[in-house]
Chimera marker file (.cmm) of the C-alpha trace (Angstrom):
<marker_set name="trace">
<marker id="1" x="0.000" y="0.000" z="0.000" r="1" g="1" b="0" radius="0.5"/>
<marker id="2" x="2.781" y="2.451" z="0.859" r="1" g="1" b="0" radius="0.5"/>
<marker id="3" x="4.623" y="1.657" z="-2.392" r="1" g="1" b="0" radius="0.5"/>
<marker id="4" x="1.453" y="2.224" z="-4.355" r="1" g="1" b="0" radius="0.5"/>
<marker id="5" x="0.931" y="5.659" z="-2.749" r="1" g="1" b="0" radius="0.5"/>
<marker id="6" x="4.557" y="6.621" z="-3.365" r="1" g="1" b="0" radius="0.5"/>
<marker id="7" x="4.294" y="5.525" z="-6.999" r="1" g="1" b="0" radius="0.5"/>
<marker id="8" x="1.006" y="7.424" z="-7.374" r="1" g="1" b="0" radius="0.5"/>
<marker id="9" x="2.552" y="10.587" z="-5.885" r="1" g="1" b="0" radius="0.5"/>
<marker id="10" x="5.621" y="10.246" z="-8.134" r="1" g="1" b="0" radius="0.5"/>
<marker id="11" x="3.471" y="9.896" z="-11.253" r="1" g="1" b="0" radius="0.5"/>
<marker id="12" x="1.336" y="12.893" z="-10.294" r="1" g="1" b="0" radius="0.5"/>
<marker id="13" x="4.391" y="14.993" z="-9.439" r="1" g="1" b="0" radius="0.5"/>
<marker id="14" x="6.056" y="14.137" z="-12.750" r="1" g="1" b="0" radius="0.5"/>
<marker id="15" x="2.949" y="14.956" z="-14.780" r="1" g="1" b="0" radius="0.5"/>
<marker id="16" x="2.622" y="18.272" z="-12.944" r="1" g="1" b="0" radius="0.5"/>
<marker id="17" x="6.293" y="19.140" z="-13.317" r="1" g="1" b="0" radius="0.5"/>
<marker id="18" x="6.297" y="18.521" z="-17.048" r="1" g="1" b="0" radius="0.5"/>
<marker id="19" x="2.891" y="20.084" z="-17.630" r="1" g="1" b="0" radius="0.5"/>
<marker id="20" x="3.688" y="23.264" z="-15.710" r="1" g="1" b="0" radius="0.5"/>
<marker id="21" x="6.972" y="23.741" z="-17.587" r="1" g="1" b="0" radius="0.5"/>
<marker id="22" x="5.267" y="23.137" z="-20.946" r="1" g="1" b="0" radius="0.5"/>
<marker id="23" x="2.579" y="25.629" z="-19.998" r="1" g="1" b="0" radius="0.5"/>
<marker id="24" x="5.216" y="28.223" z="-19.108" r="1" g="1" b="0" radius="0.5"/>
<marker id="25" x="7.175" y="27.557" z="-22.275" r="1" g="1" b="0" radius="0.5"/>
<marker id="26" x="4.061" y="28.076" z="-24.388" r="1" g="1" b="0" radius="0.5"/>
<marker id="27" x="2.968" y="31.174" z="-22.400" r="1" g="1" b="0" radius="0.5"/>
<marker id="28" x="6.279" y="32.994" z="-21.784" r="1" g="1" b="0" radius="0.5"/>
<marker id="29" x="8.716" y="31.186" z="-24.061" r="1" g="1" b="0" radius="0.5"/>
<marker id="30" x="10.978" y="30.132" z="-21.171" r="1" g="1" b="0" radius="0.5"/>
<marker id="31" x="10.823" y="28.550" z="-17.744" r="1" g="1" b="0" radius="0.5"/>
<marker id="32" x="12.961" y="27.942" z="-14.662" r="1" g="1" b="0" radius="0.5"/>
<marker id="33" x="13.699" y="24.689" z="-12.844" r="1" g="1" b="0" radius="0.5"/>
<marker id="34" x="11.836" y="25.972" z="-9.776" r="1" g="1" b="0" radius="0.5"/>
<marker id="35" x="8.667" y="25.934" z="-11.877" r="1" g="1" b="0" radius="0.5"/>
<marker id="36" x="9.042" y="22.172" z="-12.337" r="1" g="1" b="0" radius="0.5"/>
<marker id="37" x="9.050" y="21.792" z="-8.551" r="1" g="1" b="0" radius="0.5"/>
<marker id="38" x="6.089" y="24.173" z="-8.253" r="1" g="1" b="0" radius="0.5"/>
<marker id="39" x="4.151" y="22.382" z="-10.980" r="1" g="1" b="0" radius="0.5"/>
<marker id="40" x="4.627" y="18.991" z="-9.362" r="1" g="1" b="0" radius="0.5"/>
<marker id="41" x="3.331" y="20.266" z="-6.042" r="1" g="1" b="0" radius="0.5"/>
<marker id="42" x="0.385" y="22.061" z="-7.673" r="1" g="1" b="0" radius="0.5"/>
<marker id="43" x="-0.742" y="19.066" z="-9.733" r="1" g="1" b="0" radius="0.5"/>
<marker id="44" x="-0.500" y="16.784" z="-6.714" r="1" g="1" b="0" radius="0.5"/>
<marker id="45" x="-2.685" y="19.235" z="-4.750" r="1" g="1" b="0" radius="0.5"/>
<marker id="46" x="-5.178" y="19.525" z="-7.604" r="1" g="1" b="0" radius="0.5"/>
<marker id="47" x="-5.428" y="15.744" z="-7.713" r="1" g="1" b="0" radius="0.5"/>
<marker id="48" x="-6.060" y="15.661" z="-3.960" r="1" g="1" b="0" radius="0.5"/>
<marker id="49" x="-8.786" y="18.287" z="-4.341" r="1" g="1" b="0" radius="0.5"/>
<marker id="50" x="-10.373" y="16.184" z="-7.071" r="1" g="1" b="0" radius="0.5"/>
<marker id="51" x="-10.213" y="12.985" z="-4.985" r="1" g="1" b="0" radius="0.5"/>
<marker id="52" x="-11.427" y="14.470" z="-1.733" r="1" g="1" b="0" radius="0.5"/>
<marker id="53" x="-14.087" y="16.727" z="-3.218" r="1" g="1" b="0" radius="0.5"/>
<marker id="54" x="-15.289" y="14.774" z="-6.258" r="1" g="1" b="0" radius="0.5"/>
<marker id="55" x="-18.826" y="15.158" z="-4.908" r="1" g="1" b="0" radius="0.5"/>
<marker id="56" x="-18.572" y="18.970" z="-5.087" r="1" g="1" b="0" radius="0.5"/>
<marker id="57" x="-19.493" y="20.957" z="-8.222" r="1" g="1" b="0" radius="0.5"/>
<marker id="58" x="-16.713" y="21.548" z="-10.762" r="1" g="1" b="0" radius="0.5"/>
<marker id="59" x="-16.693" y="25.323" z="-10.208" r="1" g="1" b="0" radius="0.5"/>
<marker id="60" x="-16.208" y="24.791" z="-6.464" r="1" g="1" b="0" radius="0.5"/>
<marker id="61" x="-13.233" y="22.514" z="-7.183" r="1" g="1" b="0" radius="0.5"/>
<marker id="62" x="-11.850" y="25.054" z="-9.676" r="1" g="1" b="0" radius="0.5"/>
<marker id="63" x="-12.014" y="27.770" z="-7.023" r="1" g="1" b="0" radius="0.5"/>
<marker id="64" x="-10.296" y="25.502" z="-4.487" r="1" g="1" b="0" radius="0.5"/>
<marker id="65" x="-7.710" y="24.584" z="-7.118" r="1" g="1" b="0" radius="0.5"/>
<marker id="66" x="-7.015" y="28.210" z="-8.023" r="1" g="1" b="0" radius="0.5"/>
<marker id="67" x="-6.575" y="29.002" z="-4.330" r="1" g="1" b="0" radius="0.5"/>
<marker id="68" x="-4.157" y="26.075" z="-3.918" r="1" g="1" b="0" radius="0.5"/>
<marker id="69" x="-2.066" y="26.997" z="-6.973" r="1" g="1" b="0" radius="0.5"/>
<marker id="70" x="-1.985" y="30.662" z="-5.983" r="1" g="1" b="0" radius="0.5"/>
<marker id="71" x="-0.911" y="29.759" z="-2.437" r="1" g="1" b="0" radius="0.5"/>
<marker id="72" x="1.911" y="27.538" z="-3.742" r="1" g="1" b="0" radius="0.5"/>
<marker id="73" x="3.019" y="30.222" z="-6.194" r="1" g="1" b="0" radius="0.5"/>
<marker id="74" x="3.025" y="32.798" z="-3.406" r="1" g="1" b="0" radius="0.5"/>
<marker id="75" x="5.138" y="30.570" z="-1.149" r="1" g="1" b="0" radius="0.5"/>
<marker id="76" x="7.579" y="29.678" z="-3.930" r="1" g="1" b="0" radius="0.5"/>
<marker id="77" x="7.728" y="33.297" z="-5.085" r="1" g="1" b="0" radius="0.5"/>
<marker id="78" x="8.537" y="34.516" z="-1.592" r="1" g="1" b="0" radius="0.5"/>
<marker id="79" x="11.463" y="32.084" z="-1.502" r="1" g="1" b="0" radius="0.5"/>
<marker id="80" x="12.879" y="32.222" z="-5.041" r="1" g="1" b="0" radius="0.5"/>
<marker id="81" x="12.111" y="35.849" z="-5.868" r="1" g="1" b="0" radius="0.5"/>
<marker id="82" x="12.091" y="37.750" z="-2.596" r="1" g="1" b="0" radius="0.5"/>
<marker id="83" x="14.438" y="35.772" z="-0.321" r="1" g="1" b="0" radius="0.5"/>
<marker id="84" x="16.883" y="34.425" z="-2.931" r="1" g="1" b="0" radius="0.5"/>
<marker id="85" x="16.491" y="37.243" z="-5.461" r="1" g="1" b="0" radius="0.5"/>
<marker id="86" x="16.367" y="34.947" z="-8.502" r="1" g="1" b="0" radius="0.5"/>
<marker id="87" x="13.752" y="37.047" z="-10.301" r="1" g="1" b="0" radius="0.5"/>
<marker id="88" x="11.870" y="34.102" z="-11.792" r="1" g="1" b="0" radius="0.5"/>
<marker id="89" x="8.753" y="36.293" z="-12.167" r="1" g="1" b="0" radius="0.5"/>
<marker id="90" x="7.478" y="39.712" z="-11.143" r="1" g="1" b="0" radius="0.5"/>
<marker id="91" x="3.782" y="40.599" z="-11.134" r="1" g="1" b="0" radius="0.5"/>
<marker id="92" x="4.332" y="44.002" z="-9.530" r="1" g="1" b="0" radius="0.5"/>
<marker id="93" x="2.886" y="45.736" z="-12.614" r="1" g="1" b="0" radius="0.5"/>
<marker id="94" x="-0.224" y="43.556" z="-12.631" r="1" g="1" b="0" radius="0.5"/>
<marker id="95" x="-3.499" y="44.716" z="-11.076" r="1" g="1" b="0" radius="0.5"/>
<marker id="96" x="-4.402" y="43.514" z="-7.593" r="1" g="1" b="0" radius="0.5"/>
<marker id="97" x="-1.007" y="41.938" z="-6.916" r="1" g="1" b="0" radius="0.5"/>
<marker id="98" x="0.668" y="41.032" z="-3.634" r="1" g="1" b="0" radius="0.5"/>
<marker id="99" x="4.400" y="41.735" z="-3.337" r="1" g="1" b="0" radius="0.5"/>
<marker id="100" x="4.767" y="41.027" z="-7.056" r="1" g="1" b="0" radius="0.5"/>
<marker id="101" x="4.317" y="37.293" z="-6.465" r="1" g="1" b="0" radius="0.5"/>
<marker id="102" x="0.614" y="36.691" z="-7.122" r="1" g="1" b="0" radius="0.5"/>
<marker id="103" x="-2.168" y="38.689" z="-8.758" r="1" g="1" b="0" radius="0.5"/>
<marker id="104" x="-5.881" y="38.477" z="-9.428" r="1" g="1" b="0" radius="0.5"/>
<marker id="105" x="-5.602" y="38.023" z="-13.238" r="1" g="1" b="0" radius="0.5"/>
<marker id="106" x="-3.471" y="34.901" z="-12.812" r="1" g="1" b="0" radius="0.5"/>
<marker id="107" x="-5.761" y="33.595" z="-10.063" r="1" g="1" b="0" radius="0.5"/>
<marker id="108" x="-8.620" y="33.883" z="-12.564" r="1" g="1" b="0" radius="0.5"/>
<marker id="109" x="-6.513" y="32.184" z="-15.250" r="1" g="1" b="0" radius="0.5"/>
<marker id="110" x="-5.750" y="29.308" z="-12.852" r="1" g="1" b="0" radius="0.5"/>
<marker id="111" x="-9.479" y="29.050" z="-12.126" r="1" g="1" b="0" radius="0.5"/>
<marker id="112" x="-10.143" y="28.549" z="-15.845" r="1" g="1" b="0" radius="0.5"/>
<marker id="113" x="-7.179" y="26.202" z="-16.314" r="1" g="1" b="0" radius="0.5"/>
<marker id="114" x="-8.495" y="24.037" z="-13.491" r="1" g="1" b="0" radius="0.5"/>
<marker id="115" x="-11.388" y="22.987" z="-15.726" r="1" g="1" b="0" radius="0.5"/>
<marker id="116" x="-9.234" y="20.890" z="-18.101" r="1" g="1" b="0" radius="0.5"/>
<marker id="117" x="-6.699" y="19.998" z="-15.398" r="1" g="1" b="0" radius="0.5"/>
<marker id="118" x="-9.414" y="18.581" z="-13.141" r="1" g="1" b="0" radius="0.5"/>
<marker id="119" x="-10.634" y="16.644" z="-16.164" r="1" g="1" b="0" radius="0.5"/>
<marker id="120" x="-7.194" y="15.057" z="-16.395" r="1" g="1" b="0" radius="0.5"/>
<marker id="121" x="-7.070" y="14.343" z="-12.665" r="1" g="1" b="0" radius="0.5"/>
<marker id="122" x="-10.533" y="12.778" z="-12.930" r="1" g="1" b="0" radius="0.5"/>
<marker id="123" x="-9.349" y="10.436" z="-15.675" r="1" g="1" b="0" radius="0.5"/>
<marker id="124" x="-6.283" y="9.518" z="-13.622" r="1" g="1" b="0" radius="0.5"/>
<marker id="125" x="-8.385" y="9.048" z="-10.506" r="1" g="1" b="0" radius="0.5"/>
<marker id="126" x="-10.937" y="6.787" z="-12.162" r="1" g="1" b="0" radius="0.5"/>
<marker id="127" x="-8.836" y="4.831" z="-14.655" r="1" g="1" b="0" radius="0.5"/>
<marker id="128" x="-5.195" y="4.738" z="-13.641" r="1" g="1" b="0" radius="0.5"/>
<marker id="129" x="-5.550" y="4.868" z="-9.863" r="1" g="1" b="0" radius="0.5"/>
<marker id="130" x="-9.055" y="3.329" z="-9.698" r="1" g="1" b="0" radius="0.5"/>
<marker id="131" x="-10.491" y="5.790" z="-7.206" r="1" g="1" b="0" radius="0.5"/>
<marker id="132" x="-14.067" y="6.118" z="-8.367" r="1" g="1" b="0" radius="0.5"/>
<marker id="133" x="-16.726" y="8.420" z="-7.014" r="1" g="1" b="0" radius="0.5"/>
<marker id="134" x="-17.746" y="7.754" z="-3.459" r="1" g="1" b="0" radius="0.5"/>
<marker id="135" x="-14.702" y="5.665" z="-2.581" r="1" g="1" b="0" radius="0.5"/>
<marker id="136" x="-12.195" y="6.703" z="0.024" r="1" g="1" b="0" radius="0.5"/>
<marker id="137" x="-8.785" y="7.772" z="-1.341" r="1" g="1" b="0" radius="0.5"/>
<link id1="1" id2="2" r="1" g="1" b="0" radius="0.2"/>
<link id1="2" id2="3" r="1" g="1" b="0" radius="0.2"/>
<link id1="3" id2="4" r="1" g="1" b="0" radius="0.2"/>
<link id1="4" id2="5" r="1" g="1" b="0" radius="0.2"/>
<link id1="5" id2="6" r="1" g="1" b="0" radius="0.2"/>
<link id1="6" id2="7" r="1" g="1" b="0" radius="0.2"/>
<link id1="7" id2="8" r="1" g="1" b="0" radius="0.2"/>
<link id1="8" id2="9" r="1" g="1" b="0" radius="0.2"/>
<link id1="9" id2="10" r="1" g="1" b="0" radius="0.2"/>
<link id1="10" id2="11" r="1" g="1" b="0" radius="0.2"/>
<link id1="11" id2="12" r="1" g="1" b="0" radius="0.2"/>
<link id1="12" id2="13" r="1" g="1" b="0" radius="0.2"/>
<link id1="13" id2="14" r="1" g="1" b="0" radius="0.2"/>
<link id1="14" id2="15" r="1" g="1" b="0" radius="0.2"/>
<link id1="15" id2="16" r="1" g="1" b="0" radius="0.2"/>
<link id1="16" id2="17" r="1" g="1" b="0" radius="0.2"/>
<link id1="17" id2="18" r="1" g="1" b="0" radius="0.2"/>
<link id1="18" id2="19" r="1" g="1" b="0" radius="0.2"/>
<link id1="19" id2="20" r="1" g="1" b="0" radius="0.2"/>
<link id1="20" id2="21" r="1" g="1" b="0" radius="0.2"/>
<link id1="21" id2="22" r="1" g="1" b="0" radius="0.2"/>
<link id1="22" id2="23" r="1" g="1" b="0" radius="0.2"/>
<link id1="23" id2="24" r="1" g="1" b="0" radius="0.2"/>
<link id1="24" id2="25" r="1" g="1" b="0" radius="0.2"/>
<link id1="25" id2="26" r="1" g="1" b="0" radius="0.2"/>
<link id1="26" id2="27" r="1" g="1" b="0" radius="0.2"/>
<link id1="27" id2="28" r="1" g="1" b="0" radius="0.2"/>
<link id1="28" id2="29" r="1" g="1" b="0" radius="0.2"/>
<link id1="29" id2="30" r="1" g="1" b="0" radius="0.2"/>
<link id1="30" id2="31" r="1" g="1" b="0" radius="0.2"/>
<link id1="31" id2="32" r="1" g="1" b="0" radius="0.2"/>
<link id1="32" id2="33" r="1" g="1" b="0" radius="0.2"/>
<link id1="33" id2="34" r="1" g="1" b="0" radius="0.2"/>
<link id1="34" id2="35" r="1" g="1" b="0" radius="0.2"/>
<link id1="35" id2="36" r="1" g="1" b="0" radius="0.2"/>
<link id1="36" id2="37" r="1" g="1" b="0" radius="0.2"/>
<link id1="37" id2="38" r="1" g="1" b="0" radius="0.2"/>
<link id1="38" id2="39" r="1" g="1" b="0" radius="0.2"/>
<link id1="39" id2="40" r="1" g="1" b="0" radius="0.2"/>
<link id1="40" id2="41" r="1" g="1" b="0" radius="0.2"/>
<link id1="41" id2="42" r="1" g="1" b="0" radius="0.2"/>
<link id1="42" id2="43" r="1" g="1" b="0" radius="0.2"/>
<link id1="43" id2="44" r="1" g="1" b="0" radius="0.2"/>
<link id1="44" id2="45" r="1" g="1" b="0" radius="0.2"/>
<link id1="45" id2="46" r="1" g="1" b="0" radius="0.2"/>
<link id1="46" id2="47" r="1" g="1" b="0" radius="0.2"/>
<link id1="47" id2="48" r="1" g="1" b="0" radius="0.2"/>
<link id1="48" id2="49" r="1" g="1" b="0" radius="0.2"/>
<link id1="49" id2="50" r="1" g="1" b="0" radius="0.2"/>
<link id1="50" id2="51" r="1" g="1" b="0" radius="0.2"/>
<link id1="51" id2="52" r="1" g="1" b="0" radius="0.2"/>
<link id1="52" id2="53" r="1" g="1" b="0" radius="0.2"/>
<link id1="53" id2="54" r="1" g="1" b="0" radius="0.2"/>
<link id1="54" id2="55" r="1" g="1" b="0" radius="0.2"/>
<link id1="55" id2="56" r="1" g="1" b="0" radius="0.2"/>
<link id1="56" id2="57" r="1" g="1" b="0" radius="0.2"/>
<link id1="57" id2="58" r="1" g="1" b="0" radius="0.2"/>
<link id1="58" id2="59" r="1" g="1" b="0" radius="0.2"/>
<link id1="59" id2="60" r="1" g="1" b="0" radius="0.2"/>
<link id1="60" id2="61" r="1" g="1" b="0" radius="0.2"/>
<link id1="61" id2="62" r="1" g="1" b="0" radius="0.2"/>
<link id1="62" id2="63" r="1" g="1" b="0" radius="0.2"/>
<link id1="63" id2="64" r="1" g="1" b="0" radius="0.2"/>
<link id1="64" id2="65" r="1" g="1" b="0" radius="0.2"/>
<link id1="65" id2="66" r="1" g="1" b="0" radius="0.2"/>
<link id1="66" id2="67" r="1" g="1" b="0" radius="0.2"/>
<link id1="67" id2="68" r="1" g="1" b="0" radius="0.2"/>
<link id1="68" id2="69" r="1" g="1" b="0" radius="0.2"/>
<link id1="69" id2="70" r="1" g="1" b="0" radius="0.2"/>
<link id1="70" id2="71" r="1" g="1" b="0" radius="0.2"/>
<link id1="71" id2="72" r="1" g="1" b="0" radius="0.2"/>
<link id1="72" id2="73" r="1" g="1" b="0" radius="0.2"/>
<link id1="73" id2="74" r="1" g="1" b="0" radius="0.2"/>
<link id1="74" id2="75" r="1" g="1" b="0" radius="0.2"/>
<link id1="75" id2="76" r="1" g="1" b="0" radius="0.2"/>
<link id1="76" id2="77" r="1" g="1" b="0" radius="0.2"/>
<link id1="77" id2="78" r="1" g="1" b="0" radius="0.2"/>
<link id1="78" id2="79" r="1" g="1" b="0" radius="0.2"/>
<link id1="79" id2="80" r="1" g="1" b="0" radius="0.2"/>
<link id1="80" id2="81" r="1" g="1" b="0" radius="0.2"/>
<link id1="81" id2="82" r="1" g="1" b="0" radius="0.2"/>
<link id1="82" id2="83" r="1" g="1" b="0" radius="0.2"/>
<link id1="83" id2="84" r="1" g="1" b="0" radius="0.2"/>
<link id1="84" id2="85" r="1" g="1" b="0" radius="0.2"/>
<link id1="85" id2="86" r="1" g="1" b="0" radius="0.2"/>
<link id1="86" id2="87" r="1" g="1" b="0" radius="0.2"/>
<link id1="87" id2="88" r="1" g="1" b="0" radius="0.2"/>
<link id1="88" id2="89" r="1" g="1" b="0" radius="0.2"/>
<link id1="89" id2="90" r="1" g="1" b="0" radius="0.2"/>
<link id1="90" id2="91" r="1" g="1" b="0" radius="0.2"/>
<link id1="91" id2="92" r="1" g="1" b="0" radius="0.2"/>
<link id1="92" id2="93" r="1" g="1" b="0" radius="0.2"/>
<link id1="93" id2="94" r="1" g="1" b="0" radius="0.2"/>
<link id1="94" id2="95" r="1" g="1" b="0" radius="0.2"/>
<link id1="95" id2="96" r="1" g="1" b="0" radius="0.2"/>
<link id1="96" id2="97" r="1" g="1" b="0" radius="0.2"/>
<link id1="97" id2="98" r="1" g="1" b="0" radius="0.2"/>
<link id1="98" id2="99" r="1" g="1" b="0" radius="0.2"/>
<link id1="99" id2="100" r="1" g="1" b="0" radius="0.2"/>
<link id1="100" id2="101" r="1" g="1" b="0" radius="0.2"/>
<link id1="101" id2="102" r="1" g="1" b="0" radius="0.2"/>
<link id1="102" id2="103" r="1" g="1" b="0" radius="0.2"/>
<link id1="103" id2="104" r="1" g="1" b="0" radius="0.2"/>
<link id1="104" id2="105" r="1" g="1" b="0" radius="0.2"/>
<link id1="105" id2="106" r="1" g="1" b="0" radius="0.2"/>
<link id1="106" id2="107" r="1" g="1" b="0" radius="0.2"/>
<link id1="107" id2="108" r="1" g="1" b="0" radius="0.2"/>
<link id1="108" id2="109" r="1" g="1" b="0" radius="0.2"/>
<link id1="109" id2="110" r="1" g="1" b="0" radius="0.2"/>
<link id1="110" id2="111" r="1" g="1" b="0" radius="0.2"/>
<link id1="111" id2="112" r="1" g="1" b="0" radius="0.2"/>
<link id1="112" id2="113" r="1" g="1" b="0" radius="0.2"/>
<link id1="113" id2="114" r="1" g="1" b="0" radius="0.2"/>
<link id1="114" id2="115" r="1" g="1" b="0" radius="0.2"/>
<link id1="115" id2="116" r="1" g="1" b="0" radius="0.2"/>
<link id1="116" id2="117" r="1" g="1" b="0" radius="0.2"/>
<link id1="117" id2="118" r="1" g="1" b="0" radius="0.2"/>
<link id1="118" id2="119" r="1" g="1" b="0" radius="0.2"/>
<link id1="119" id2="120" r="1" g="1" b="0" radius="0.2"/>
<link id1="120" id2="121" r="1" g="1" b="0" radius="0.2"/>
<link id1="121" id2="122" r="1" g="1" b="0" radius="0.2"/>
<link id1="122" id2="123" r="1" g="1" b="0" radius="0.2"/>
<link id1="123" id2="124" r="1" g="1" b="0" radius="0.2"/>
<link id1="124" id2="125" r="1" g="1" b="0" radius="0.2"/>
<link id1="125" id2="126" r="1" g="1" b="0" radius="0.2"/>
<link id1="126" id2="127" r="1" g="1" b="0" radius="0.2"/>
<link id1="127" id2="128" r="1" g="1" b="0" radius="0.2"/>
<link id1="128" id2="129" r="1" g="1" b="0" radius="0.2"/>
<link id1="129" id2="130" r="1" g="1" b="0" radius="0.2"/>
<link id1="130" id2="131" r="1" g="1" b="0" radius="0.2"/>
<link id1="131" id2="132" r="1" g="1" b="0" radius="0.2"/>
<link id1="132" id2="133" r="1" g="1" b="0" radius="0.2"/>
<link id1="133" id2="134" r="1" g="1" b="0" radius="0.2"/>
<link id1="134" id2="135" r="1" g="1" b="0" radius="0.2"/>
<link id1="135" id2="136" r="1" g="1" b="0" radius="0.2"/>
<link id1="136" id2="137" r="1" g="1" b="0" radius="0.2"/>
</marker_set>
């Protein structure tokens, strides 16, 4: 059971790491290795939201997902951008931003991106990991 959970987490982390970097490459044209770490964490959290709250409406899960991704990005941004000074991103010119690390427009974008991402986590949950609706994770 423990090996299965470790393997599941590793698969989810890898999918998230690769997906997040591909998303950044298509959006900005470049990425940073810290975004692979961030993406793995975010996808794992989105999967957990999908598993634990599969009974909730999709828009509720998208809101929870956008909050989770934004919280991870804020934490990572405070470390890599503010504490270490790497300058991976800077949202200080964006509207409704906090310390240049997160902003409302990207929260809204993550909300929308959660629709297809939660579709992917649902497929993984039901087919690959066999965690159907109503079953405990």
